[in-house]
DRENTOR-413327 format. One record per residue (C-alpha): residue number from 1; residue in one letter; x, y, z. Coordinates in pm, 1 decimal. Example, Ala and Ser with C-alpha at 12.3 -4.5 7.8 and 13.67 -1.06 7.14 Angstrom:
BEGIN
(atom 1 "A" (1230.0 -450.0 780.0)),
(atom 2 "S" (1367.0 -106.0 714.0)),
***
This chain:
BEGIN
(atom 1 "M" (590.7 -3495.7 -6347.4)),
(atom 2 "G" (469.2 -3730.4 -6070.4)),
(atom 3 "L" (101.6 -3797.6 -6004.2)),
(atom 4 "L" (106.6 -3613.9 -5669.1)),
(atom 5 "E" (271.6 -3307.2 -5822.5)),
(atom 6 "R" (18.5 -3308.7 -6108.4)),
(atom 7 "L" (-271.3 -3332.4 -5858.7)),
(atom 8 "R" (-125.5 -3044.0 -5657.0)),
(atom 9 "K" (-96.0 -2833.6 -5971.4)),
(atom 10 "E" (-449.7 -2906.9 -6092.6)),
(atom 11 "W" (-617.6 -2895.0 -5748.7)),
(atom 12 "F" (-873.6 -2633.1 -5855.3)),
(atom 13 "I" (-1007.2 -2835.9 -6150.3)),
(atom 14 "L" (-1027.6 -3142.0 -5921.4)),
(atom 15 "G" (-1200.7 -2919.8 -5665.9)),
(atom 16 "I" (-1469.8 -2825.1 -5920.3)),
(atom 17 "V" (-1540.7 -3195.7 -5985.5)),
(atom 18 "L" (-1544.2 -3268.5 -5609.5)),
(atom 19 "V" (-1782.9 -2985.7 -5508.5)),
(atom 20 "I" (-2024.8 -3079.0 -5789.6)),
(atom 21 "A" (-2015.2 -3443.7 -5667.9)),
(atom 22 "V" (-2076.5 -3334.5 -5305.2)),
(atom 23 "A" (-2363.3 -3108.7 -5420.3)),
(atom 24 "R" (-2511.4 -3411.6 -5601.2)),
(atom 25 "L" (-2491.4 -3628.4 -5286.7)),
(atom 26 "E" (-2623.0 -3368.8 -5039.9)),
(atom 27 "P" (-2786.9 -3070.2 -5215.9)),
(atom 28 "G" (-2989.3 -2966.0 -4909.3)),
(atom 29 "V" (-2683.8 -2814.1 -4735.5)),
(atom 30 "G" (-2614.2 -2544.2 -4994.5)),
(atom 31 "V" (-2963.5 -2461.1 -5127.3)),
(atom 32 "K" (-3126.1 -2123.3 -5073.3)),
(atom 33 "G" (-3257.5 -2119.2 -4715.2)),
(atom 34 "G" (-3035.0 -2415.7 -4620.3)),
(atom 35 "P" (-2775.1 -2436.5 -4338.1)),
(atom 36 "L" (-2510.6 -2246.2 -4540.9)),
(atom 37 "K" (-2752.6 -1955.4 -4605.6)),
(atom 38 "P" (-2606.0 -1889.6 -4956.0)),
(atom 39 "E" (-2845.0 -1596.0 -5011.4)),
(atom 40 "I" (-2622.3 -1407.4 -4761.3)),
(atom 41 "T" (-2289.8 -1594.3 -4735.9)),
(atom 42 "I" (-2249.1 -1638.4 -5114.0)),
(atom 43 "T" (-2447.9 -1353.3 -5271.3)),
(atom 44 "Y" (-2286.0 -1086.4 -5055.3)),
(atom 45 "I" (-1989.3 -1213.0 -4848.9)),
(atom 46 "A" (-1822.9 -1459.2 -5093.8)),
(atom 47 "V" (-1864.2 -1240.6 -5404.9)),
(atom 48 "S" (-1737.4 -931.0 -5218.7)),
(atom 49 "A" (-1440.4 -1133.9 -5086.9)),
(atom 50 "I" (-1338.4 -1236.8 -5441.0)),
(atom 51 "F" (-1339.1 -878.7 -5569.6)),
(atom 52 "F" (-1168.9 -736.0 -5259.2)),
(atom 53 "N" (-901.9 -1001.5 -5316.0)),
(atom 54 "S" (-878.5 -895.0 -5684.0)),
(atom 55 "G" (-837.1 -531.1 -5575.6)),
(atom 56 "L" (-555.3 -627.0 -5339.6)),
(atom 57 "S" (-373.9 -836.5 -5599.8)),
(atom 58 "L" (-409.9 -618.3 -5913.8)),
(atom 59 "K" (-73.9 -448.1 -5968.8)),
(atom 60 "T" (-211.4 -134.1 -6135.8)),
(atom 61 "E" (122.0 41.9 -6071.9)),
(atom 62 "E" (283.1 -192.2 -6327.1)),
(atom 63 "L" (38.5 -100.9 -6602.5)),
(atom 64 "T" (196.9 234.6 -6691.8)),
(atom 65 "S" (486.0 63.1 -6875.0)),
(atom 66 "A" (241.5 -97.1 -7119.3)),
(atom 67 "L" (-0.1 196.1 -7142.5)),
(atom 68 "M" (134.0 341.7 -7468.0)),
(atom 69 "H" (76.4 31.0 -7678.9)),
(atom 70 "V" (-275.2 153.1 -7765.7)),
(atom 71 "K" (-322.9 -44.7 -8089.1)),
(atom 72 "L" (-254.3 -377.1 -7915.9)),
(atom 73 "H" (-488.5 -294.5 -7625.9)),
(atom 74 "L" (-768.1 -188.2 -7863.7)),
(atom 75 "F" (-728.0 -509.0 -8064.4)),
(atom 76 "V" (-749.9 -731.6 -7753.5)),
(atom 77 "Q" (-1042.1 -551.7 -7587.9)),
(atom 78 "I" (-1248.9 -521.4 -7909.8)),
(atom 79 "F" (-1187.4 -887.8 -7995.1)),
(atom 80 "T" (-1271.8 -1003.2 -7640.7)),
(atom 81 "L" (-1572.1 -785.4 -7562.5)),
(atom 82 "V" (-1719.3 -713.8 -7909.6)),
(atom 83 "F" (-1614.8 -969.9 -8172.2)),
(atom 84 "F" (-1617.4 -1277.7 -7943.8)),
(atom 85 "P" (-1973.3 -1238.7 -7801.1)),
(atom 86 "T" (-2113.6 -1129.6 -8140.5)),
(atom 87 "A" (-1956.1 -1425.6 -8323.7)),
(atom 88 "I" (-2091.0 -1666.6 -8060.1)),
(atom 89 "W" (-2439.5 -1510.9 -8090.7)),
(atom 90 "L" (-2436.2 -1560.7 -8469.9)),
(atom 91 "F" (-2313.6 -1919.3 -8425.7)),
(atom 92 "L" (-2591.3 -1988.5 -8173.0)),
(atom 93 "Q" (-2855.6 -1881.1 -8424.6)),
(atom 94 "L" (-2751.6 -2189.5 -8625.9)),
(atom 95 "L" (-2729.3 -2415.3 -8320.1)),
(atom 96 "S" (-3074.1 -2312.7 -8193.9)),
(atom 97 "I" (-3238.7 -2547.9 -8447.5)),
(atom 98 "T" (-3042.9 -2847.9 -8310.2)),
(atom 99 "P" (-3154.4 -3067.2 -8014.6)),
(atom 100 "I" (-2870.8 -2932.4 -7793.3)),
(atom 101 "N" (-2992.3 -2823.5 -7447.7)),
(atom 102 "E" (-3100.0 -2457.3 -7477.7)),
(atom 103 "W" (-2957.5 -2363.8 -7135.2)),
(atom 104 "L" (-2613.2 -2494.0 -7229.6)),
(atom 105 "L" (-2634.8 -2285.2 -7548.0)),
(atom 106 "K" (-2719.9 -1981.0 -7335.1)),
(atom 107 "G" (-2416.1 -2075.7 -7127.1)),
(atom 108 "L" (-2198.3 -2060.4 -7440.5)),
(atom 109 "Q" (-2320.7 -1704.4 -7492.4)),
(atom 110 "T" (-2222.8 -1612.4 -7136.4)),
(atom 111 "V" (-1869.5 -1743.2 -7207.4)),
(atom 112 "G" (-1848.7 -1500.2 -7500.1)),
(atom 113 "C" (-1951.5 -1208.7 -7275.9)),
(atom 114 "M" (-1681.6 -1268.2 -7012.6)),
(atom 115 "P" (-1371.2 -1046.0 -6967.6)),
(atom 116 "P" (-1015.7 -1187.3 -6991.8)),
(atom 117 "P" (-879.7 -1365.2 -6680.6)),
(atom 118 "V" (-628.7 -1198.6 -6450.7)),
(atom 119 "S" (-385.4 -1492.0 -6434.5)),
(atom 120 "S" (-387.9 -1767.2 -6701.6)),
(atom 121 "A" (-321.8 -1545.1 -7007.2)),
(atom 122 "V" (-32.0 -1374.0 -6825.9)),
(atom 123 "I" (118.8 -1705.8 -6708.1)),
(atom 124 "L" (108.9 -1857.1 -7059.7)),
(atom 125 "T" (243.0 -1538.3 -7224.3)),
(atom 126 "K" (532.1 -1544.4 -6975.4)),
(atom 127 "A" (593.8 -1917.1 -7037.2)),
(atom 128 "V" (633.3 -1850.4 -7410.5)),
(atom 129 "G" (843.0 -1535.5 -7355.3)),
(atom 130 "G" (587.7 -1297.9 -7508.8)),
(atom 131 "N" (500.2 -938.4 -7418.8)),
(atom 132 "E" (423.9 -992.8 -7050.1)),
(atom 133 "A" (363.3 -621.8 -6973.1)),
(atom 134 "A" (93.9 -608.4 -7245.1)),
(atom 135 "A" (-63.7 -929.6 -7111.6)),
(atom 136 "I" (-73.5 -788.2 -6756.1)),
(atom 137 "F" (-225.4 -461.3 -6880.2)),
(atom 138 "N" (-497.2 -626.6 -7090.0)),
(atom 139 "S" (-588.1 -879.2 -6822.9)),
(atom 140 "A" (-620.1 -608.6 -6556.0)),
(atom 141 "F" (-782.2 -347.6 -6781.8)),
(atom 142 "G" (-1017.4 -611.2 -6926.4)),
(atom 143 "S" (-1121.6 -709.8 -6573.1)),
(atom 144 "F" (-1206.1 -347.6 -6488.5)),
(atom 145 "L" (-1395.5 -306.8 -6817.3)),
(atom 146 "G" (-1571.8 -637.7 -6761.7)),
(atom 147 "I" (-1726.2 -517.2 -6435.8)),
(atom 148 "V" (-1937.2 -272.4 -6639.4)),
(atom 149 "I" (-1947.7 -427.1 -6989.7)),
(atom 150 "T" (-2002.7 -797.4 -6905.6)),
(atom 151 "P" (-2335.6 -744.5 -6719.7)),
(atom 152 "L" (-2452.0 -518.5 -7006.2)),
(atom 153 "L" (-2356.1 -783.7 -7265.0)),
(atom 154 "L" (-2531.1 -1056.2 -7063.6)),
(atom 155 "L" (-2847.4 -846.1 -7045.0)),
(atom 156 "L" (-2820.8 -753.8 -7415.2)),
(atom 157 "F" (-2775.4 -1109.7 -7545.7)),
(atom 158 "L" (-2973.6 -1307.2 -7286.6)),
(atom 159 "G" (-3200.8 -1065.3 -7100.7)),
(atom 160 "S" (-3254.6 -1081.2 -6724.5)),
(atom 161 "S" (-3472.5 -1302.4 -6510.0)),
(atom 162 "S" (-3808.7 -1134.0 -6464.4)),
(atom 163 "S" (-3777.4 -1158.2 -6086.4)),
(atom 164 "V" (-3471.1 -931.6 -6073.7)),
(atom 165 "P" (-3509.1 -569.3 -6196.9)),
(atom 166 "F" (-3216.4 -391.7 -6371.2)),
(atom 167 "T" (-3174.5 -139.0 -6088.1)),
(atom 168 "S" (-3137.6 -422.7 -5836.6)),
(atom 169 "I" (-2878.1 -599.4 -6057.3)),
(atom 170 "F" (-2659.0 -290.5 -6095.9)),
(atom 171 "S" (-2689.8 -177.1 -5733.7)),
(atom 172 "Q" (-2581.3 -526.8 -5622.5)),
(atom 173 "L" (-2298.4 -527.3 -5878.2)),
(atom 174 "F" (-2184.1 -191.8 -5742.6)),
(atom 175 "M" (-2194.7 -301.0 -5378.2)),
(atom 176 "T" (-2044.5 -649.8 -5419.3)),
(atom 177 "V" (-1805.6 -593.5 -5713.1)),
(atom 178 "V" (-1704.4 -227.5 -5761.6)),
(atom 179 "V" (-1686.8 -118.8 -5395.0)),
(atom 180 "P" (-1478.0 -420.2 -5272.0)),
(atom 181 "L" (-1245.8 -381.9 -5574.4)),
(atom 182 "I" (-1186.3 -11.4 -5501.3)),
(atom 183 "I" (-1136.8 -79.8 -5127.6)),
(atom 184 "G" (-888.7 -355.9 -5218.6)),
(atom 185 "Q" (-691.9 -113.0 -5437.8)),
(atom 186 "I" (-689.6 153.5 -5163.2)),
(atom 187 "V" (-571.3 -97.5 -4900.3)),
(atom 188 "R" (-303.8 -219.1 -5146.1)),
(atom 189 "R" (-153.7 131.8 -5163.0)),
(atom 190 "Y" (-88.7 125.1 -4787.4)),
(atom 191 "I" (38.8 -233.0 -4752.2)),
(atom 192 "K" (208.5 -271.3 -5092.7)),
(atom 193 "D" (555.1 -336.6 -4944.0)),
(atom 194 "W" (417.5 -601.8 -4708.4)),
(atom 195 "L" (229.8 -769.8 -4997.6)),
(atom 196 "E" (545.1 -773.6 -5213.4)),
(atom 197 "R" (745.2 -920.2 -4926.9)),
(atom 198 "K" (496.2 -1185.9 -4809.9)),
(atom 199 "K" (331.2 -1263.5 -5147.1)),
(atom 200 "P" (-3.5 -1391.6 -5010.0)),
(atom 201 "P" (-167.2 -1670.3 -5216.7)),
(atom 202 "F" (-434.2 -1447.2 -5376.2)),
(atom 203 "G" (-511.8 -1697.6 -5652.2)),
(atom 204 "A" (-566.9 -1984.7 -5408.0)),
(atom 205 "I" (-790.6 -1770.5 -5181.8)),
(atom 206 "S" (-1013.9 -1663.4 -5474.6)),
(atom 207 "S" (-1025.6 -2021.5 -5602.9)),
(atom 208 "C" (-1144.5 -2156.4 -5264.4)),
(atom 209 "V" (-1421.5 -1894.4 -5243.8)),
(atom 210 "L" (-1512.8 -1973.1 -5604.6)),
(atom 211 "L" (-1550.5 -2343.1 -5519.6)),
(atom 212 "M" (-1804.2 -2243.3 -5252.2)),
(atom 213 "I" (-2002.9 -2044.5 -5510.4)),
(atom 214 "I" (-1994.6 -2335.6 -5759.9)),
(atom 215 "Y" (-2102.5 -2577.4 -5483.9)),
(atom 216 "T" (-2411.1 -2375.4 -5382.5)),
(atom 217 "T" (-2503.7 -2314.5 -5748.0)),
(atom 218 "F" (-2513.0 -2690.6 -5814.0)),
(atom 219 "C" (-2693.6 -2759.5 -5484.7)),
(atom 220 "D" (-2981.6 -2551.6 -5625.6)),
(atom 221 "T" (-2970.4 -2759.3 -5945.2)),
(atom 222 "F" (-2971.9 -3102.8 -5784.5)),
(atom 223 "A" (-3244.9 -2996.2 -5540.4)),
(atom 224 "N" (-3466.8 -2912.0 -5840.4)),
(atom 225 "P" (-3623.3 -3231.1 -5988.9)),
(atom 226 "N" (-3725.4 -3047.9 -6310.6)),
(atom 227 "I" (-3365.5 -3001.2 -6431.2)),
(atom 228 "D" (-3221.3 -3272.3 -6653.3)),
(atom 229 "L" (-2889.8 -3259.6 -6842.6)),
(atom 230 "D" (-2850.8 -3502.1 -7131.8)),
(atom 231 "K" (-2505.9 -3645.3 -7204.4)),
(atom 232 "F" (-2533.9 -3577.4 -7580.4)),
(atom 233 "S" (-2564.2 -3201.1 -7523.3)),
(atom 234 "L" (-2270.9 -3201.5 -7278.6)),
(atom 235 "I" (-2037.8 -3388.5 -7519.0)),
(atom 236 "I" (-2130.6 -3156.4 -7807.3)),
(atom 237 "I" (-2071.9 -2847.7 -7588.2)),
(atom 238 "V" (-1722.2 -2974.1 -7490.8)),
(atom 239 "F" (-1640.7 -3026.3 -7860.3)),
(atom 240 "I" (-1774.1 -2678.1 -7951.3)),
(atom 241 "I" (-1570.4 -2513.3 -7673.3)),
(atom 242 "F" (-1241.7 -2669.4 -7790.2)),
(atom 243 "S" (-1327.1 -2585.5 -8154.0)),
(atom 244 "V" (-1410.7 -2221.8 -8068.8)),
(atom 245 "Q" (-1087.4 -2180.4 -7873.0)),
(atom 246 "M" (-870.6 -2327.5 -8148.5)),
(atom 247 "S" (-1048.6 -2124.3 -8418.8)),
(atom 248 "F" (-1022.5 -1794.8 -8229.7)),
(atom 249 "M" (-656.2 -1852.6 -8139.5)),
(atom 250 "F" (-582.7 -1916.3 -8507.3)),
(atom 251 "L" (-787.4 -1609.9 -8607.1)),
(atom 252 "T" (-601.0 -1377.6 -8368.4)),
(atom 253 "F" (-271.8 -1523.4 -8494.7)),
(atom 254 "L" (-369.0 -1447.8 -8857.7)),
(atom 255 "F" (-485.8 -1093.5 -8777.7)),
(atom 256 "S" (-178.1 -1001.4 -8573.4)),
(atom 257 "T" (77.7 -1145.4 -8820.1)),
(atom 258 "R" (-63.3 -1011.9 -9149.0)),
(atom 259 "N" (178.8 -815.8 -9370.0)),
(atom 260 "N" (73.4 -463.4 -9271.8)),
(atom 261 "S" (60.8 -546.9 -8901.0)),
(atom 262 "T" (289.2 -350.0 -8667.6)),
(atom 263 "F" (282.6 -616.8 -8395.5)),
(atom 264 "T" (604.1 -793.5 -8295.5)),
(atom 265 "P" (608.5 -1174.1 -8243.1)),
(atom 266 "A" (608.0 -1109.7 -7864.9)),
(atom 267 "D" (295.0 -891.6 -7907.0)),
(atom 268 "T" (125.9 -1167.6 -8106.7)),
(atom 269 "V" (177.6 -1413.4 -7819.9)),
(atom 270 "A" (7.4 -1176.0 -7573.3)),
(atom 271 "I" (-275.7 -1113.9 -7824.1)),
(atom 272 "I" (-341.7 -1487.2 -7880.1)),
(atom 273 "F" (-382.5 -1563.6 -7509.0)),
(atom 274 "C" (-546.1 -1240.1 -7386.1)),
(atom 275 "S" (-804.9 -1228.3 -7667.9)),
(atom 276 "T" (-927.2 -1587.2 -7633.6)),
(atom 277 "H" (-910.8 -1654.9 -7258.3)),
(atom 278 "K" (-1214.1 -1592.3 -7037.1)),
(atom 279 "S" (-1236.9 -1526.7 -6663.0)),
(atom 280 "L" (-1403.5 -1785.2 -6439.9)),
(atom 281 "T" (-1318.6 -1587.7 -6123.3)),
(atom 282 "L" (-1513.5 -1280.6 -6238.7)),
(atom 283 "G" (-1764.8 -1475.2 -6447.8)),
(atom 284 "I" (-1929.4 -1706.7 -6193.2)),
(atom 285 "P" (-2003.6 -1430.4 -5934.8)),
(atom 286 "M" (-2147.3 -1207.8 -6212.0)),
(atom 287 "L" (-2373.0 -1487.0 -6339.4)),
(atom 288 "K" (-2487.4 -1538.6 -5980.1)),
(atom 289 "I" (-2590.4 -1171.3 -5961.1)),
(atom 290 "V" (-2735.4 -1116.4 -6310.2)),
(atom 291 "F" (-2927.3 -1446.8 -6322.1)),
(atom 292 "A" (-3022.3 -1468.3 -5955.2)),
(atom 293 "G" (-3380.3 -1566.2 -6043.6)),
(atom 294 "Y" (-3297.1 -1844.7 -6293.3)),
(atom 295 "E" (-3356.3 -2202.4 -6179.0)),
(atom 296 "Y" (-3125.7 -2307.4 -6465.3)),
(atom 297 "L" (-2832.4 -2094.4 -6345.7)),
(atom 298 "S" (-2605.1 -2396.7 -6294.4)),
(atom 299 "L" (-2666.1 -2521.6 -6650.6)),
(atom 300 "I" (-2584.0 -2172.8 -6782.0)),
(atom 301 "S" (-2259.1 -2192.6 -6576.8)),
(atom 302 "V" (-2148.7 -2532.1 -6719.8)),
(atom 303 "P" (-1983.6 -2403.5 -7045.6)),
(atom 304 "L" (-1777.2 -2151.0 -6845.7)),
(atom 305 "L" (-1672.3 -2426.8 -6603.2)),
(atom 306 "I" (-1557.8 -2631.8 -6906.3)),
(atom 307 "Y" (-1395.4 -2336.1 -7085.8)),
(atom 308 "H" (-1167.1 -2257.7 -6789.9)),
(atom 309 "P" (-970.0 -2587.0 -6778.1)),
(atom 310 "A" (-990.5 -2615.6 -7159.1)),
(atom 311 "Q" (-811.2 -2282.4 -7212.0)),
(atom 312 "I" (-535.5 -2378.8 -6967.3)),
(atom 313 "L" (-496.0 -2725.8 -7123.4)),
(atom 314 "L" (-489.2 -2598.6 -7483.2)),
(atom 315 "G" (-262.0 -2307.7 -7396.1)),
(atom 316 "S" (-15.5 -2532.9 -7212.2)),
(atom 317 "L" (-5.3 -2781.4 -7502.3)),
(atom 318 "L" (61.8 -2500.3 -7752.0)),
(atom 319 "V" (336.4 -2326.1 -7548.3)),
(atom 320 "P" (630.2 -2517.0 -7713.0)),
(atom 321 "T" (489.8 -2465.0 -8067.9)),
(atom 322 "I" (423.4 -2091.1 -8018.8)),
(atom 323 "K" (762.2 -2048.4 -7847.6)),
(atom 324 "S" (953.2 -2208.1 -8136.7)),
(atom 325 "W" (756.1 -1990.0 -8385.0)),
(atom 326 "M" (838.4 -1673.0 -8186.4)),
(atom 327 "V" (1209.1 -1759.1 -8157.6)),
(atom 328 "S" (1233.1 -1831.3 -8533.4)),
(atom 329 "R" (1064.1 -1496.3 -8616.1)),
(atom 330 "Q" (1295.1 -1300.7 -8385.4)),
(atom 331 "K" (1615.2 -1431.2 -8545.9)),
***
């Protein structure tokens, strides 16, 4: 693969690096009260746009084919939204006595609370030849569940900023997440044929809006002289993220292939990716709402920004190995 093709493929990850660099050079543009007016354009318009886009793109009509595989769905959702955040919380009790930046550790907890992503787990399951219908179902169903459960988990494990009351958080979540998602689904019913024919670039649209949100989040950070991120903490967090991903992928593999398991090799592939992948697209807007009053919001966001490319990189590297395992088991 040529350099240009690789850059085109990984444009979003490069975009994250670029917007953080621009925010570092000129933070005044995207700060609260600045020319971009992020308290309106980001908090309401950009977040609503992402979830309207998600509503338009979610193919809920395809989920019925995978609906009956209840045991698989229960396994994925319980692992993602119960086991994952609880295990991270227990792990963080040990890490709290270390000199690692406390806001990055809080960020690790937010990663654990996130729902599965709509795209990456499905793409990797398809690349291996796993149960794609189950991956689509769990990604979409997990996203819907995440709208309600993720904010509750964040509040349970981390609490809220004192400046934002619970009622305000959930009313804003309803108006900027639930309502646009429902409207997107309703609109989809009427223009479904046109969407199937034209195939609009939903992923690219959401990614561009997401880059705007990341940019304004880091503008707030760099405009605040009290925030300092040490390199030691960042390196350790990157190592922890890769270790957690590898460990949880191995754990889901062990659970789904044990002797009394009823899962097929194709099911196992879907389980490995859907249980361990976390959504950046849903995660960043939710953090922006739930932790609106935190001056350290960008530091809390860093582990999720690292987790996203890490899960794609690890998953892509493991595709040939998992594929050869699945083929050998199906013979």
